[in-house]
All heavy atoms as a GROMACS GRO file, in nm:
protein
  416
    1MET      N    1   7.565  15.492   6.351
    1MET     CA    2   7.593  15.348   6.357
    1MET      C    3   7.565  15.293   6.217
    1MET      O    4   7.481  15.339   6.134
    1MET     CB    5   7.503  15.272   6.455
    1MET     CG    6   7.528  15.306   6.594
    1MET     SD    7   7.402  15.206   6.680
    1MET     CE    8   7.471  15.161   6.834
    2ILE      N    9   7.650  15.186   6.173
    2ILE     CA   10   7.612  15.129   6.055
    2ILE      C   11   7.490  15.046   6.049
    2ILE      O   12   7.416  15.047   5.948
    2ILE     CB   13   7.740  15.035   6.016
    2ILE    CG1   14   7.856  15.125   6.014
    2ILE    CG2   15   7.718  14.958   5.894
    2ILE    CD1   16   7.991  15.047   5.982
    3ASN      N   17   7.468  14.968   6.154
    3ASN     CA   18   7.341  14.881   6.159
    3ASN      C   19   7.272  14.916   6.294
    3ASN      O   20   7.299  14.848   6.395
    3ASN     CB   21   7.384  14.732   6.156
    3ASN     CG   22   7.261  14.640   6.115
    3ASN    OD1   23   7.155  14.697   6.108
    3ASN    ND2   24   7.288  14.519   6.139
    4PRO      N   25   7.182  15.010   6.288
    4PRO     CA   26   7.114  15.046   6.418
    4PRO      C   27   7.015  14.944   6.459
    4PRO      O   28   6.959  14.950   6.575
    4PRO     CB   29   7.048  15.179   6.382
    4PRO     CG   30   7.027  15.177   6.238
    4PRO     CD   31   7.138  15.099   6.185
    5GLU      N   32   6.976  14.856   6.381
    5GLU     CA   33   6.869  14.767   6.425
    5GLU      C   34   6.919  14.645   6.511
    5GLU      O   35   7.039  14.604   6.506
    5GLU     CB   36   6.815  14.687   6.298
    5GLU     CG   37   6.741  14.775   6.201
    5GLU     CD   38   6.686  14.708   6.072
    5GLU    OE1   39   6.698  14.588   6.080
    5GLU    OE2   40   6.655  14.790   5.987
    6ASP      N   41   6.844  14.605   6.605
    6ASP     CA   42   6.885  14.491   6.696
    6ASP      C   43   6.869  14.355   6.608
    6ASP      O   44   6.777  14.335   6.566
    6ASP     CB   45   6.792  14.500   6.820
    6ASP     CG   46   6.838  14.393   6.922
    6ASP    OD1   47   6.967  14.355   6.914
    6ASP    OD2   48   6.760  14.371   7.019
    7PRO      N   49   6.988  14.280   6.618
    7PRO     CA   50   6.961  14.149   6.545
    7PRO      C   51   6.862  14.057   6.607
    7PRO      O   52   6.818  13.985   6.535
    7PRO     CB   53   7.113  14.099   6.560
    7PRO     CG   54   7.197  14.205   6.594
    7PRO     CD   55   7.112  14.301   6.664
    8ALA      N   56   6.833  14.076   6.722
    8ALA     CA   57   6.734  13.989   6.785
    8ALA      C   58   6.596  14.013   6.737
    8ALA      O   59   6.511  13.933   6.728
    8ALA     CB   60   6.729  14.003   6.934
    9ASP      N   61   6.568  14.133   6.673
    9ASP     CA   62   6.443  14.168   6.622
    9ASP      C   63   6.413  14.097   6.483
    9ASP      O   64   6.303  14.077   6.441
    9ASP     CB   65   6.436  14.317   6.596
    9ASP     CG   66   6.429  14.391   6.726
    9ASP    OD1   67   6.395  14.331   6.829
    9ASP    OD2   68   6.463  14.503   6.722
   10ASN      N   69   6.521  14.057   6.418
   10ASN     CA   70   6.505  13.998   6.292
   10ASN      C   71   6.511  13.837   6.305
   10ASN      O   72   6.612  13.777   6.315
   10ASN     CB   73   6.626  14.024   6.193
   10ASN     CG   74   6.631  14.174   6.167
   10ASN    OD1   75   6.537  14.243   6.165
   10ASN    ND2   76   6.758  14.226   6.148
   11ALA      N   77   6.389  13.788   6.316
   11ALA     CA   78   6.368  13.644   6.337
   11ALA      C   79   6.401  13.571   6.190
   11ALA      O   80   6.366  13.611   6.091
   11ALA     CB   81   6.228  13.610   6.362
   12PRO      N   82   6.481  13.459   6.210
   12PRO     CA   83   6.519  13.386   6.093
   12PRO      C   84   6.394  13.327   6.018
   12PRO      O   85   6.297  13.289   6.086
   12PRO     CB   86   6.613  13.282   6.132
   12PRO     CG   87   6.586  13.264   6.278
   12PRO     CD   88   6.530  13.393   6.328
   13GLU      N   89   6.397  13.312   5.897
   13GLU     CA   90   6.295  13.251   5.820
   13GLU      C   91   6.279  13.096   5.853
   13GLU      O   92   6.393  13.043   5.883
   13GLU     CB   93   6.319  13.277   5.658
   13GLU     CG   94   6.318  13.414   5.627
   13GLU     CD   95   6.334  13.425   5.477
   13GLU    OE1   96   6.340  13.327   5.400
   13GLU    OE2   97   6.367  13.543   5.427
   14PRO      N   98   6.173  13.035   5.826
   14PRO     CA   99   6.167  12.896   5.857
   14PRO      C  100   6.260  12.804   5.770
   14PRO      O  101   6.322  12.707   5.832
   14PRO     CB  102   6.027  12.856   5.830
   14PRO     CG  103   5.944  12.982   5.844
   14PRO     CD  104   6.046  13.094   5.800
   15LEU      N  105   6.287  12.842   5.649
   15LEU     CA  106   6.381  12.775   5.568
   15LEU      C  107   6.521  12.782   5.618
   15LEU      O  108   6.592  12.683   5.629
   15LEU     CB  109   6.365  12.816   5.426
   15LEU     CG  110   6.459  12.745   5.322
   15LEU    CD1  111   6.435  12.598   5.308
   15LEU    CD2  112   6.460  12.816   5.187
   16VAL      N  113   6.559  12.894   5.652
   16VAL     CA  114   6.693  12.922   5.698
   16VAL      C  115   6.717  12.851   5.832
   16VAL      O  116   6.815  12.773   5.867
   16VAL     CB  117   6.722  13.061   5.734
   16VAL    CG1  118   6.862  13.082   5.794
   16VAL    CG2  119   6.718  13.140   5.596
   17HIS      N  120   6.608  12.846   5.925
   17HIS     CA  121   6.616  12.775   6.046
   17HIS      C  122   6.635  12.623   6.026
   17HIS      O  123   6.713  12.560   6.097
   17HIS     CB  124   6.491  12.808   6.128
   17HIS     CG  125   6.492  12.745   6.271
   17HIS    ND1  126   6.584  12.783   6.372
   17HIS    CD2  127   6.421  12.644   6.320
   17HIS    CE1  128   6.574  12.710   6.482
   17HIS    NE2  129   6.466  12.630   6.451
   18ARG      N  130   6.553  12.568   5.934
   18ARG     CA  131   6.559  12.429   5.912
   18ARG      C  132   6.701  12.385   5.849
   18ARG      O  133   6.752  12.276   5.884
   18ARG     CB  134   6.450  12.380   5.812
   18ARG     CG  135   6.422  12.231   5.794
   18ARG     CD  136   6.321  12.199   5.708
   18ARG     NE  137   6.360  12.214   5.563
   18ARG     CZ  138   6.300  12.267   5.469
   18ARG    NH1  139   6.170  12.313   5.487
   18ARG    NH2  140   6.344  12.270   5.345
   19ILE      N  141   6.757  12.462   5.764
   19ILE     CA  142   6.888  12.440   5.709
   19ILE      C  143   6.994  12.440   5.810
   19ILE      O  144   7.079  12.356   5.822
   19ILE     CB  145   6.916  12.530   5.594
   19ILE    CG1  146   6.820  12.510   5.471
   19ILE    CG2  147   7.060  12.527   5.556
   19ILE    CD1  148   6.841  12.627   5.355
   20VAL      N  149   6.986  12.539   5.905
   20VAL     CA  150   7.084  12.542   6.007
   20VAL      C  151   7.079  12.433   6.094
   20VAL      O  152   7.164  12.377   6.158
   20VAL     CB  153   7.073  12.683   6.084
   20VAL    CG1  154   7.160  12.688   6.202
   20VAL    CG2  155   7.112  12.792   5.990
   21THR      N  156   6.957  12.388   6.142
   21THR     CA  157   6.946  12.279   6.233
   21THR      C  158   6.992  12.126   6.181
   21THR      O  159   7.021  12.052   6.252
   21THR     CB  160   6.799  12.255   6.274
   21THR    OG1  161   6.703  12.242   6.165
   21THR    CG2  162   6.749  12.380   6.355
   22GLN      N  163   6.997  12.125   6.040
   22GLN     CA  164   7.047  12.010   5.993
   22GLN      C  165   7.205  11.985   5.999
   22GLN      O  166   7.248  11.873   5.988
   22GLN     CB  167   7.006  12.000   5.834
   22GLN     CG  168   6.858  11.981   5.822
   22GLN     CD  169   6.826  11.973   5.675
   22GLN    OE1  170   6.897  12.006   5.586
   22GLN    NE2  171   6.705  11.929   5.645
   23GLY      N  172   7.281  12.095   6.024
   23GLY     CA  173   7.412  12.087   6.044
   23GLY      C  174   7.491  12.083   5.911
   23GLY      O  175   7.442  12.105   5.791
   24PRO      N  176   7.630  12.086   5.924
   24PRO     CA  177   7.709  12.100   5.806
   24PRO      C  178   7.731  11.964   5.726
   24PRO      O  179   7.850  11.913   5.716
   24PRO     CB  180   7.847  12.156   5.856
   24PRO     CG  181   7.845  12.087   5.994
   24PRO     CD  182   7.700  12.085   6.046
   25GLN      N  183   7.635  11.904   5.685
   25GLN     CA  184   7.641  11.765   5.622
   25GLN      C  185   7.735  11.776   5.491
   25GLN      O  186   7.810  11.682   5.462
   25GLN     CB  187   7.507  11.700   5.595
   25GLN     CG  188   7.428  11.683   5.712
   25GLN     CD  189   7.274  11.651   5.676
   25GLN    OE1  190   7.246  11.668   5.566
   25GLN    NE2  191   7.203  11.605   5.778
   26GLY      N  192   7.713  11.880   5.417
   26GLY     CA  193   7.784  11.893   5.289
   26GLY      C  194   7.937  11.912   5.316
   26GLY      O  195   8.025  11.842   5.244
   27ALA      N  196   7.967  11.981   5.412
   27ALA     CA  197   8.106  12.007   5.449
   27ALA      C  198   8.170  11.879   5.497
   27ALA      O  199   8.286  11.843   5.465
   27ALA     CB  200   8.133  12.113   5.554
   28VAL      N  201   8.101  11.796   5.578
   28VAL     CA  202   8.152  11.669   5.620
   28VAL      C  203   8.166  11.577   5.512
   28VAL      O  204   8.276  11.500   5.499
   28VAL     CB  205   8.065  11.617   5.738
   28VAL    CG1  206   8.096  11.477   5.776
   28VAL    CG2  207   8.067  11.714   5.852
   29ALA      N  208   8.079  11.578   5.422
   29ALA     CA  209   8.082  11.486   5.305
   29ALA      C  210   8.212  11.520   5.215
   29ALA      O  211   8.289  11.434   5.176
   29ALA     CB  212   7.960  11.494   5.214
   30VAL      N  213   8.226  11.660   5.187
   30VAL     CA  214   8.347  11.700   5.108
   30VAL      C  215   8.483  11.662   5.179
   30VAL      O  216   8.578  11.619   5.120
   30VAL     CB  217   8.340  11.846   5.080
   30VAL    CG1  218   8.470  11.888   5.026
   30VAL    CG2  219   8.216  11.880   4.990
   31ALA      N  220   8.482  11.681   5.311
   31ALA     CA  221   8.605  11.644   5.398
   31ALA      C  222   8.624  11.493   5.395
   31ALA      O  223   8.751  11.448   5.384
   31ALA     CB  224   8.596  11.692   5.530
   32GLY      N  225   8.528  11.424   5.404
   32GLY     CA  226   8.537  11.272   5.393
   32GLY      C  227   8.579  11.221   5.271
   32GLY      O  228   8.676  11.135   5.256
   33ILE      N  229   8.532  11.281   5.163
   33ILE     CA  230   8.583  11.233   5.014
   33ILE      C  231   8.720  11.271   5.004
   33ILE      O  232   8.802  11.200   4.944
   33ILE     CB  233   8.488  11.307   4.915
   33ILE    CG1  234   8.349  11.231   4.917
   33ILE    CG2  235   8.547  11.282   4.772
   33ILE    CD1  236   8.238  11.308   4.836
   34ALA      N  237   8.768  11.403   5.041
   34ALA     CA  238   8.906  11.438   5.026
   34ALA      C  239   9.000  11.343   5.101
   34ALA      O  240   9.105  11.332   5.053
   34ALA     CB  241   8.908  11.586   5.065
   35THR      N  242   8.960  11.318   5.217
   35THR     CA  243   9.043  11.222   5.299
   35THR      C  244   9.057  11.092   5.243
   35THR      O  245   9.171  11.031   5.239
   35THR     CB  246   8.979  11.221   5.455
   35THR    OG1  247   8.970  11.351   5.495
   35THR    CG2  248   9.066  11.135   5.542
   36ALA      N  249   8.948  11.042   5.184
   36ALA     CA  250   8.951  10.902   5.128
   36ALA      C  251   9.046  10.917   4.997
   36ALA      O  252   9.125  10.820   4.973
   36ALA     CB  253   8.811  10.860   5.075
   37ILE      N  254   9.045  11.020   4.931
   37ILE     CA  255   9.135  11.042   4.802
   37ILE      C  256   9.280  11.048   4.850
   37ILE      O  257   9.358  10.969   4.790
   37ILE     CB  258   9.094  11.148   4.725
   37ILE    CG1  259   8.955  11.132   4.658
   37ILE    CG2  260   9.201  11.203   4.625
   37ILE    CD1  261   8.905  11.264   4.601
   38VAL      N  262   9.305  11.112   4.952
   38VAL     CA  263   9.442  11.122   5.012
   38VAL      C  264   9.489  10.985   5.061
   38VAL      O  265   9.602  10.941   5.028
   38VAL     CB  266   9.462  11.236   5.112
   38VAL    CG1  267   9.591  11.221   5.203
   38VAL    CG2  268   9.437  11.366   5.058
   39VAL      N  269   9.420  10.918   5.121
   39VAL     CA  270   9.454  10.779   5.183
   39VAL      C  271   9.470  10.691   5.057
   39VAL      O  272   9.568  10.609   5.055
   39VAL     CB  273   9.350  10.719   5.275
   39VAL    CG1  274   9.372  10.580   5.307
   39VAL    CG2  275   9.348  10.809   5.404
   40LEU      N  276   9.382  10.697   4.971
   40LEU     CA  277   9.395  10.611   4.842
   40LEU      C  278   9.528  10.639   4.765
   40LEU      O  279   9.603  10.549   4.726
   40LEU     CB  280   9.273  10.626   4.750
   40LEU     CG  281   9.283  10.558   4.611
   40LEU    CD1  282   9.268  10.402   4.649
   40LEU    CD2  283   9.170  10.602   4.533
   41LEU      N  284   9.567  10.769   4.743
   41LEU     CA  285   9.680  10.803   4.683
   41LEU      C  286   9.799  10.759   4.763
   41LEU      O  287   9.908  10.718   4.703
   41LEU     CB  288   9.690  10.958   4.656
   41LEU     CG  289   9.580  11.008   4.557
   41LEU    CD1  290   9.595  11.152   4.547
   41LEU    CD2  291   9.620  10.950   4.422
   42TRP      N  292   9.797  10.768   4.887
   42TRP     CA  293   9.903  10.722   4.974
   42TRP      C  294   9.940  10.573   4.962
   42TRP      O  295  10.041  10.519   4.938
   42TRP     CB  296   9.883  10.752   5.130
   42TRP     CG  297   9.998  10.720   5.208
   42TRP    CD1  298  10.107  10.790   5.232
   42TRP    CD2  299  10.018  10.602   5.287
   42TRP    NE1  300  10.196  10.730   5.324
   42TRP    CE2  301  10.140  10.605   5.351
   42TRP    CE3  302   9.958  10.477   5.290
   42TRP    CZ2  303  10.194  10.503   5.433
   42TRP    CZ3  304  10.007  10.378   5.376
   42TRP    CH2  305  10.118  10.394   5.446
   43PHE      N  306   9.819  10.491   4.959
   43PHE     CA  307   9.833  10.350   4.947
   43PHE      C  308   9.892  10.320   4.806
   43PHE      O  309   9.974  10.222   4.783
   43PHE     CB  310   9.702  10.270   4.959
   43PHE     CG  311   9.671  10.244   5.110
   43PHE    CD1  312   9.577  10.306   5.169
   43PHE    CD2  313   9.757  10.151   5.179
   43PHE    CE1  314   9.553  10.266   5.307
   43PHE    CE2  315   9.738  10.117   5.307
   43PHE     CZ  316   9.630  10.186   5.378
   44LEU      N  317   9.834  10.384   4.701
   44LEU     CA  318   9.891  10.366   4.558
   44LEU      C  319  10.034  10.391   4.561
   44LEU      O  320  10.120  10.318   4.487
   44LEU     CB  321   9.803  10.436   4.458
   44LEU     CG  322   9.665  10.394   4.426
   44LEU    CD1  323   9.596  10.495   4.335
   44LEU    CD2  324   9.680  10.251   4.366
   45PHE      N  325  10.077  10.511   4.605
   45PHE     CA  326  10.221  10.539   4.611
   45PHE      C  327  10.306  10.438   4.674
   45PHE      O  328  10.408  10.393   4.628
   45PHE     CB  329  10.237  10.684   4.669
   45PHE     CG  330  10.378  10.738   4.657
   45PHE    CD1  331  10.417  10.796   4.540
   45PHE    CD2  332  10.460  10.736   4.762
   45PHE    CE1  333  10.534  10.857   4.523
   45PHE    CE2  334  10.594  10.781   4.759
   45PHE     CZ  335  10.631  10.845   4.639
   46TYR      N  336  10.260  10.389   4.800
   46TYR     CA  337  10.328  10.291   4.869
   46TYR      C  338  10.343  10.156   4.778
   46TYR      O  339  10.449  10.101   4.770
   46TYR     CB  340  10.255  10.252   4.998
   46TYR     CG  341  10.312  10.152   5.076
   46TYR    CD1  342  10.437  10.172   5.155
   46TYR    CD2  343  10.258  10.024   5.087
   46TYR    CE1  344  10.495  10.072   5.219
   46TYR    CE2  345  10.325   9.926   5.146
   46TYR     CZ  346  10.445   9.953   5.220
   46TYR     OH  347  10.500   9.853   5.310
   47LEU      N  348  10.232  10.118   4.731
   47LEU     CA  349  10.239   9.997   4.654
   47LEU      C  350  10.305   9.998   4.526
   47LEU      O  351  10.375   9.905   4.486
   47LEU     CB  352  10.089   9.948   4.629
   47LEU     CG  353  10.020   9.903   4.749
   47LEU    CD1  354   9.874   9.878   4.712
   47LEU    CD2  355  10.075   9.775   4.819
   48LEU      N  356  10.298  10.120   4.451
   48LEU     CA  357  10.362  10.111   4.329
   48LEU      C  358  10.504  10.192   4.331
   48LEU      O  359  10.577  10.164   4.222
   48LEU     CB  360  10.278  10.210   4.234
   48LEU     CG  361  10.153  10.162   4.206
   48LEU    CD1  362  10.058  10.265   4.129
   48LEU    CD2  363  10.147  10.027   4.134
   49VAL      N  364  10.557  10.244   4.445
   49VAL     CA  365  10.684  10.285   4.440
   49VAL      C  366  10.776  10.222   4.552
   49VAL      O  367  10.883  10.168   4.521
   49VAL     CB  368  10.681  10.447   4.480
   49VAL    CG1  369  10.827  10.507   4.501
   49VAL    CG2  370  10.610  10.523   4.371
   50PHE      N  371  10.728  10.208   4.669
   50PHE     CA  372  10.800  10.150   4.777
   50PHE      C  373  10.822  10.002   4.765
   50PHE      O  374  10.923   9.942   4.779
   50PHE     CB  375  10.762  10.196   4.908
   50PHE     CG  376  10.793  10.344   4.938
   50PHE    CD1  377  10.692  10.434   4.969
   50PHE    CD2  378  10.924  10.384   4.943
   50PHE    CE1  379  10.720  10.573   4.993
   50PHE    CE2  380  10.954  10.521   4.977
   50PHE     CZ  381  10.850  10.614   4.993
   51VAL      N  382  10.709   9.931   4.753
   51VAL     CA  383  10.717   9.790   4.747
   51VAL      C  384  10.801   9.728   4.634
   51VAL      O  385  10.884   9.643   4.656
   51VAL     CB  386  10.573   9.728   4.736
   51VAL    CG1  387  10.573   9.569   4.715
   51VAL    CG2  388  10.498   9.771   4.874
   52PRO      N  389  10.784   9.781   4.508
   52PRO     CA  390  10.883   9.726   4.401
   52PRO      C  391  11.022   9.759   4.435
   52PRO      O  392  11.116   9.677   4.392
   52PRO     CB  393  10.835   9.797   4.275
   52PRO     CG  394  10.691   9.834   4.309
   52PRO     CD  395  10.684   9.879   4.442
   53ARG      N  396  11.062   9.867   4.501
   53ARG     CA  397  11.206   9.905   4.534
   53ARG      C  398  11.259   9.816   4.629
   53ARG      O  399  11.390   9.797   4.636
   53ARG     CB  400  11.220  10.046   4.551
   53ARG     CG  401  11.183  10.134   4.444
   53ARG     CD  402  11.200  10.277   4.487
   53ARG     NE  403  11.346  10.303   4.476
   53ARG     CZ  404  11.410  10.415   4.496
   53ARG    NH1  405  11.332  10.522   4.536
   53ARG    NH2  406  11.533  10.440   4.500
   54SER      N  407  11.183   9.774   4.719
   54SER     CA  408  11.234   9.689   4.831
   54SER      C  409  11.261   9.543   4.791
   54SER      O  410  11.325   9.463   4.861
   54SER     CB  411  11.133   9.698   4.960
   54SER     OG  412  11.016   9.621   4.920
   55GLY      N  413  11.195   9.485   4.693
   55GLY     CA  414  11.209   9.346   4.671
   55GLY      C  415  11.291   9.312   4.548
   55GLY      O  416  11.386   9.334   4.504
   0.00000   0.00000   0.00000
């Protein structure tokens, strides 16, 4: 076998356990910032391209 040890025998370190219990806050922040940038670019494109052409 490649890994003969039982994973249940390896208890996680307290730091790892604390980090995992906090959840994916960084990923949510990055996704929120990326979404805000896309929405901002969409509004800018709408206001600077479509509105001047319609009037």
